[in-house]
N, C-alpha and C positions, 0 to 999 in steps of 0.2 A: 504494500500499500504506500502510495506517495503521501507526503505530508505538505500541507500548505497552511500551516498555522500562522495566522496574522490577523491584525485588526485593520489592515488597509482595505480599500474598497475594490476588491478583486470580484470578478464574476467568472462564470464557467468558461467563457472564451479564453481566459488567461491561462488555463491549465493545459492546453493543447499546443503542441509544436506548430501545427498548421492551423492558422485562423482564417483560411480561405473559406469565406461564407458561401461561395458559389460551388466549388468542387468538393468541399469536405466540410459541410455544415454540421454542427452539433445537432443531432436529431432528438435527443431527450436528456433530461436530467431529473434526478430524484434525490431526496434526502433520506438517509438511513441513520440508525442509531450510531453512536461514536465508534462502535466496533465494525462498522461497514457491513453488518450482517442483518441485524433486525430492522424491521420497518420503523421509520421514525414516527413517534407519537406525540411530539412536543408541539409547541405553539409557533415555531418559526415557519414562515411561508416561503415557498419557492415559486417564482413566476413560471408559467407553462411555456414561454416562448423566449428565444434568444434575446438578450444575453442572460437569461435565467437568473434574475436578480433575487437575492435573499433579503427578506425583511422580517422584522419582529416587533414586539411591543417596545415603544420608544418613550413611555411615560413613567418609567421606573426612576424614582428620585436618585437612588444610588447606582443606577445602571444594573446590567446583568451581563453574563457571558454563558454560553452553552457550547459544548463540544458536540459536534455532528459530523456526519460523513456525507460528502457530496459525490454522487456517482453520475457521470455524464458519458454519453456515447456519440461517436460520429460514425461515418460509414466504415472506418477501418479498426476502430478500437474503443474499448471502454476503459475509463480511468476513474479511480476513486481516490478521494482526498479526505483525510481527517482535518477538519478545520475547526477554528474557534470563532463563533459569531458573537460580537460584542455590541452593546449599545454605546 
């Protein structure tokens, strides 16, 4: 499993070597539990279209963070990344 633990504003397109949207577009992304195995059951949302932006509750006074796994597929490969999503 690759790791992309960061609080920077990355999206799914940043994780693939080829970002050619015409010839090699990302076809799907999903969130899984931090072990990259179980289905994600938390409150973070993932948009259904590129660039597959991740969002969550932003009204926590002290902020929050959650470890999840982002799994994305293009025509040639599937990549999964353990990431930390922070407010």
